[in-house]
C-alpha positions as CSV (number, residue, x, y, z in Angstrom):
1,M,21.2,15.4,-29.3
2,A,23.7,17.4,-26.0
3,K,22.1,16.6,-22.3
4,S,22.0,20.4,-21.3
5,A,22.0,21.5,-18.1
6,P,19.1,21.4,-16.2
7,T,17.3,25.3,-15.7
8,I,16.5,26.7,-12.0
9,G,12.8,26.2,-12.7
10,A,13.8,22.1,-12.6
11,R,16.1,22.5,-9.7
12,V,12.9,24.7,-7.7
13,T,10.7,22.1,-8.8
14,R,12.5,18.7,-7.7
15,I,13.1,19.9,-4.1
16,L,9.9,21.1,-3.9
17,I,8.3,17.8,-4.9
18,W,11.6,16.0,-2.8
19,L,10.4,18.2,0.1
20,F,7.3,17.1,-0.7
21,G,7.7,13.7,-0.4
22,A,9.9,14.4,2.8
23,A,7.3,16.6,4.7
24,L,4.0,13.4,4.7
25,V,7.0,11.3,6.2
26,L,7.3,13.4,8.5
27,E,3.6,14.7,8.9
28,E,2.6,10.6,9.0
29,A,5.7,10.2,11.6
30,T,4.0,12.7,14.1
31,R,0.4,11.5,14.0
32,F,1.7,7.4,14.6
33,H,3.9,8.6,17.1
34,S,1.8,11.4,19.6
35,P,0.6,10.5,22.4
36,R,-3.2,10.5,21.9
37,H,-2.1,7.7,18.9
38,D,-4.3,4.4,19.1
39,P,-1.4,1.4,20.0
40,Y,-1.3,0.4,16.8
41,E,1.8,1.3,15.7
42,R,2.3,-1.0,12.8
43,T,0.3,0.6,10.5
44,F,2.7,3.5,9.8
45,W,3.7,1.2,6.0
46,A,0.6,0.6,5.3
47,H,-0.7,4.2,5.6
48,M,2.3,5.6,3.6
49,M,2.1,2.6,1.0
50,A,-0.3,4.7,-1.9
51,P,1.5,8.0,-0.8
52,M,4.3,7.4,-1.1
53,L,4.0,5.6,-4.7
54,F,1.5,8.7,-5.6
55,W,5.1,11.0,-4.9
56,F,6.7,8.2,-8.0
57,A,4.3,9.0,-10.2
58,L,4.5,12.7,-9.5
59,N,8.9,12.2,-9.5
60,A,8.5,10.2,-12.9
61,A,6.2,13.0,-14.6
62,V,8.5,16.5,-13.2
63,D,11.7,14.4,-15.1
64,A,8.5,13.9,-18.3
65,M,8.2,17.8,-18.1
66,F,11.5,18.6,-18.2
67,R,12.2,16.8,-20.7
68,L,10.1,18.0,-23.3
69,R,10.4,21.0,-22.3
70,A,14.4,20.7,-22.4
71,G,12.8,20.1,-26.3
72,E,13.0,15.9,-26.1
73,P,11.4,14.3,-29.0
74,F,8.3,12.0,-28.5
75,G,10.4,8.6,-28.0
76,P,11.4,5.8,-26.4
77,S,12.4,7.7,-23.0
78,L,8.7,9.2,-23.3
79,I,7.2,6.8,-23.4
80,K,8.8,4.7,-20.8
81,A,7.9,8.3,-18.5
82,L,4.0,7.9,-19.5
83,E,4.4,4.1,-18.7
84,G,6.4,4.8,-15.5
85,I,3.1,7.4,-14.1
86,G,0.2,5.3,-15.8
87,G,2.2,2.5,-13.8
88,Y,2.2,4.3,-10.8
89,L,-0.9,5.7,-10.4
90,M,-2.4,2.8,-10.5
91,A,-0.3,0.9,-8.2
92,G,-1.0,3.1,-6.2
93,A,-5.1,3.5,-6.6
94,F,-4.3,-0.3,-5.5
95,A,-3.0,0.0,-2.5
96,A,-5.0,2.3,-1.9
97,I,-8.1,0.7,-2.5
98,V,-7.1,-2.6,-1.5
99,V,-4.0,-3.5,0.2
100,Q,-4.1,0.0,3.0
101,P,-7.9,-1.5,4.0
102,S,-6.8,-5.3,4.4
103,L,-4.2,-3.6,6.0
104,L,-4.8,-2.1,8.0
105,Y,-7.8,-4.8,9.5
106,L,-6.1,-7.8,9.3
107,I,-3.0,-5.1,11.7
108,G,-6.1,-3.8,13.9
109,N,-7.5,-7.2,14.9
110,G,-4.3,-8.7,15.3
111,F,-4.1,-10.9,12.5
112,T,-6.5,-13.2,14.0
113,E,-9.6,-13.3,11.2
114,M,-9.5,-12.0,7.6
115,A,-13.2,-12.7,6.4
116,G,-12.3,-11.2,3.3
117,V,-10.4,-8.5,1.4
118,Q,-11.6,-5.0,2.9
119,F,-12.4,-2.1,-0.6
120,D,-12.1,1.2,-0.4
121,L,-13.9,3.2,-2.4
122,N,-13.7,6.4,-3.5
123,V,-14.2,8.6,-6.7
124,E,-11.3,10.5,-5.7
125,T,-8.5,7.1,-5.7
126,V,-10.6,4.9,-9.0
127,T,-10.1,8.5,-10.9
128,I,-6.5,8.3,-10.3
129,A,-6.4,4.6,-10.9
130,L,-8.3,5.3,-14.6
131,V,-5.6,8.5,-16.0
132,G,-2.8,6.2,-14.9
133,F,-4.9,3.4,-17.4
134,V,-5.1,5.5,-19.8
135,L,-1.5,6.7,-19.6
136,Y,-0.5,3.6,-19.6
137,L,-2.4,3.2,-22.9
138,L,-1.3,6.2,-24.1
139,A,2.8,5.1,-24.0
140,R,1.7,2.0,-25.8
141,Q,0.0,4.2,-28.1
142,G,3.0,5.9,-28.7
143,Q,4.8,3.2,-28.8
144,K,3.2,1.3,-31.5
145,L,3.2,4.8,-34.0
146,Q,6.6,5.5,-33.0
147,S,8.0,2.4,-34.4
148,A,5.4,2.3,-37.8
149,L,7.4,5.6,-38.4
150,D,11.0,4.2,-38.0
151,E,9.8,1.5,-40.0
152,F,8.7,4.2,-42.9
153,V,11.8,6.5,-42.4
């Protein structure tokens, strides 16, 4: 199947996604370099971990959406896109729940003590993790079904 040129809507959506990512980085950078901010500017990348992983999931979702819109059949590229979306959502949720709070605690106390792992559980992040897990499992199931159909035909 010949690859068709992206539509205007696809290009605009892709530009908006990139602008969203740039705005996210700029907002965090502005917040961390303001005169009123605490002296822990080293926490910038710790704060950016989960949002950037969610941004990668959003980018993969837009790619999958355009593939479906172009009429691409359910196959290896869409399975890979679904696995990517699910993986990025789960990684971002893990970063938001475990990695960020633990790193912020370590950086905040100057790496002097770590008495366990810090957690930041909330309904939104757990929901994102579960949606990512479901998408990942759905991609795996789709891969099995596609293999079974290929063997049948």
